[in-house]
N, CA and C of each residue as an Amber inpcrd file, in Angstrom:
protein
   213
 -70.2060000 217.1840000-145.4990000 -71.1290000 218.1390000-144.9520000
 -71.4120000 217.8950000-143.4760000 -70.8890000 216.8670000-142.9530000
 -71.1730000 216.5530000-141.5570000 -70.6730000 217.6610000-140.6230000
 -69.5090000 218.2360000-140.9120000 -68.9720000 219.2860000-140.0520000
 -69.8750000 220.5040000-140.0750000 -70.4350000 220.8170000-141.2400000
 -71.3390000 221.9650000-141.3560000 -72.5990000 221.7250000-140.5290000
 -73.1460000 220.5410000-140.6150000 -74.3490000 220.1940000-139.8560000
 -74.0780000 220.2380000-138.3540000 -72.9250000 219.7340000-137.9310000
 -72.5680000 219.7600000-136.5180000 -72.3790000 221.1960000-136.0330000
 -71.7830000 222.0160000-136.8760000 -71.5680000 223.4210000-136.5180000
 -72.8970000 224.1330000-136.3510000 -73.8120000 223.9320000-137.2690000
 -75.1350000 224.5530000-137.1770000 -75.8530000 224.0940000-135.9110000
 -75.7400000 222.8230000-135.6020000 -76.3610000 222.2760000-134.3890000
 -75.7820000 222.9460000-133.1430000 -74.4710000 223.1390000-133.1140000
 -73.8290000 223.8000000-131.9800000 -74.2180000 225.2770000-131.9010000
 -74.3460000 225.9280000-133.0580000 -74.7480000 227.3380000-133.0750000
 -76.1240000 227.5440000-132.4570000 -76.9980000 226.5790000-132.6530000
 -78.3520000 226.6770000-132.0960000 -78.3650000 226.6620000-130.5830000
 -77.3080000 226.1700000-129.9650000 -77.2690000 226.0980000-128.5030000
 -76.6130000 227.3300000-127.8730000 -76.0750000 228.2270000-128.6820000
 -75.3630000 229.3870000-128.1480000 -76.3140000 230.5100000-127.7630000
 -75.8650000 231.3010000-126.8040000 -76.6240000 232.4860000-126.3900000
 -76.4520000 233.5830000-127.4360000 -77.2970000 234.6050000-127.4140000
 -77.1540000 235.6910000-128.3870000 -75.7820000 236.3730000-128.3540000
 -75.2280000 236.5810000-127.1790000 -73.9080000 237.2290000-127.1070000
 -72.8150000 236.3310000-127.6780000 -72.9470000 235.0320000-127.4660000
 -71.9730000 234.0930000-128.0420000 -72.1130000 234.0380000-129.5660000
 -73.3420000 234.1390000-130.0510000 -73.5640000 234.1570000-131.4960000
 -72.9240000 235.3840000-132.1340000 -73.0090000 236.5180000-131.4600000
 -72.3840000 237.7340000-131.9790000 -70.8780000 237.5370000-132.0820000
 -70.2880000 236.9280000-131.0670000 -68.8480000 236.6730000-131.0790000
 -68.4670000 235.7640000-132.2480000 -69.2270000 234.7100000-132.4600000
 -68.9570000 233.7890000-133.5700000 -69.1110000 234.5190000-134.9020000
 -70.1300000 235.3430000-135.0290000 -70.3590000 236.0830000-136.2630000
 -69.2040000 237.0430000-136.5480000 -68.7080000 237.7090000-135.5170000
 -67.5640000 238.6040000-135.6890000 -66.3210000 237.8350000-136.1260000
 -66.1380000 236.6320000-135.5910000 -65.0140000 235.7960000-136.0110000
 -65.1380000 235.4220000-137.4870000 -66.3440000 235.0980000-137.9180000
 -66.5730000 234.7430000-139.3180000 -66.2360000 235.9260000-140.2210000
 -66.7080000 237.1070000-139.8530000 -66.4140000 238.3020000-140.6460000
 -64.9190000 238.5740000-140.6940000 -64.2480000 238.3760000-139.5800000
 -62.7990000 238.5920000-139.5180000 -62.0630000 237.6250000-140.4380000
 -62.4590000 236.3680000-140.4230000 -61.8420000 235.3660000-141.3000000
 -62.0710000 235.6990000-142.7640000 -63.2800000 236.1240000-143.1030000
 -63.5720000 236.4710000-144.4980000 -62.7550000 237.6770000-144.9480000
 -62.6110000 238.6640000-144.0780000 -61.8310000 239.8520000-144.4210000
 -60.3690000 239.4930000-144.6080000 -59.8470000 238.6340000-143.7670000
 -58.4520000 238.2180000-143.8720000 -58.2070000 237.4840000-145.1880000
 -59.1570000 236.6370000-145.5870000 -59.0300000 235.9130000-146.8580000
 -59.0670000 236.8630000-148.0390000 -59.9460000 237.8640000-147.9980000
 -60.0180000 238.8440000-149.0840000 -58.7340000 239.6360000-149.1790000
 -58.1900000 240.0020000-148.0450000 -56.9510000 240.7800000-148.0260000
 -55.8040000 239.9520000-148.6020000 -55.7360000 238.6850000-148.2410000
 -54.6890000 237.8030000-148.7400000 -54.8050000 237.6400000-150.2500000
 -56.0340000 237.4700000-150.7490000 -56.2420000 237.3060000-152.1880000
 -55.8110000 238.5400000-152.9530000 -56.0950000 239.7160000-152.4100000
 -55.7380000 240.9390000-153.1260000 -54.2290000 241.1560000-153.1340000
 -53.5400000 240.7250000-152.0990000 -52.0910000 240.8860000-152.0540000
 -51.3760000 239.8940000-152.9420000 -51.9220000 238.7130000-153.1120000
 -51.2430000 237.6880000-153.9020000 -51.1000000 238.1000000-155.3590000
 -52.0510000 238.8490000-155.8960000 -52.0020000 239.2510000-157.2800000
 -51.0390000 240.3930000-157.5420000 -50.6430000 241.0970000-156.4890000
 -49.7720000 242.2610000-156.6290000 -48.3140000 241.8410000-156.4550000
 -47.4350000 242.2470000-157.3690000 -46.0160000 241.8930000-157.2370000
 -45.4050000 242.4590000-155.9360000 -44.4280000 241.7460000-155.4210000
 -43.8190000 242.1210000-154.1420000 -43.2140000 243.5220000-154.1790000
 -42.5600000 243.8850000-155.2870000 -41.9130000 245.1890000-155.3250000
 -42.9310000 246.3230000-155.2340000 -44.1400000 246.0980000-155.7450000
 -45.1800000 247.1210000-155.6330000 -45.6770000 247.2420000-154.1970000
 -45.7650000 246.1090000-153.5000000 -46.1550000 246.1530000-152.0810000
 -45.1150000 246.9040000-151.2640000 -43.8320000 246.6810000-151.5730000
 -42.7520000 247.3770000-150.8600000 -42.8140000 248.8680000-151.1490000
 -42.9940000 249.2210000-152.4040000 -43.0760000 250.6410000-152.7710000
 -44.2400000 251.3150000-152.0480000 -45.3560000 250.6040000-151.9560000
 -46.5230000 251.1550000-151.2800000 -46.2310000 251.3410000-149.7830000
 -45.5350000 250.3790000-149.1830000 -45.2070000 250.4610000-147.7590000
 -44.2330000 251.5990000-147.4740000 -43.2980000 251.8470000-148.3970000
 -42.2850000 252.8870000-148.1910000 -42.7310000 254.2590000-148.6810000
 -43.9000000 254.3440000-149.2490000 -44.3860000 255.5930000-149.8240000
 -44.4300000 256.7260000-148.7990000 -44.7340000 256.4090000-147.5640000
 -44.8690000 257.4240000-146.5210000 -43.5200000 257.8800000-145.9550000
 -42.4560000 257.1590000-146.2540000 -41.1290000 257.4930000-145.7220000
 -40.5760000 258.7330000-146.4280000 -40.0190000 259.6250000-145.6470000
 -39.4100000 260.8350000-146.1950000 -37.9040000 260.5980000-146.3570000
 -37.2830000 261.3010000-147.2930000 -35.8400000 261.1640000-147.5040000
 -35.5200000 260.0460000-148.4680000 -34.2550000 259.6790000-148.4800000
 -33.7790000 258.6750000-149.4130000 -33.3020000 257.4450000-148.6540000
 -33.9290000 256.3390000-148.8970000 -33.5520000 255.0930000-148.2380000
 -32.1380000 254.6780000-148.6430000 -31.8030000 254.8580000-149.9180000
 -30.4700000 254.4630000-150.3770000 -29.3870000 255.3060000-149.6830000
 -29.6400000 256.6030000-149.4820000 -28.6710000 257.4530000-148.7730000
 -28.5180000 257.0170000-147.3270000 -29.6100000 256.6590000-146.6880000
 -29.5530000 256.1780000-145.3040000 -28.7130000 254.9010000-145.2090000
 -28.8660000 254.0150000-146.1780000 -28.0880000 252.7690000-146.1810000
 -26.6060000 253.0730000-146.3700000 -26.2950000 253.9830000-147.2710000
 -24.8950000 254.3630000-147.4940000 -24.2780000 254.9430000-146.2340000
 -25.0130000 255.8030000-145.5330000 -24.5030000 256.4050000-144.2950000
 -24.2390000 255.3360000-143.2310000 -25.1280000 254.3690000-143.1300000
 -24.9490000 253.2910000-142.1580000 -23.7230000 252.4450000-142.4910000
 -23.4680000 252.2370000-143.7520000 -22.3040000 251.4400000-144.1650000
 -21.0110000 252.2170000-143.8910000 -21.0280000 253.5160000-144.0860000
 -19.8320000 254.3230000-143.8130000 -19.4630000 254.2740000-142.3410000
 -20.4630000 254.1960000-141.4830000 -20.1910000 254.1170000-140.0450000
 -19.4140000 252.8540000-139.6720000 -19.5950000 251.7870000-140.4170000
 -18.9390000 250.5140000-140.1080000 -17.5370000 250.4300000-140.6790000
 -17.1990000 251.3050000-141.6030000 -15.8650000 251.2250000-142.2470000
 -14.8440000 251.9650000-141.4330000
């Protein structure tokens, strides 16, 4: 707990604008952790499908066309 006590002691010396910056960093870290936790439970193929959902056309056809160009 020593690090927590030292952190609190340092926070007491900060100006209000610096405290706001630290608070925003804390919120950002918490949001990043929540996002990571929610992604870990979801299988990779579902994440890929979700990412490609907005793409129009056929990805497999595009790949075939690119391969034909190399032959």
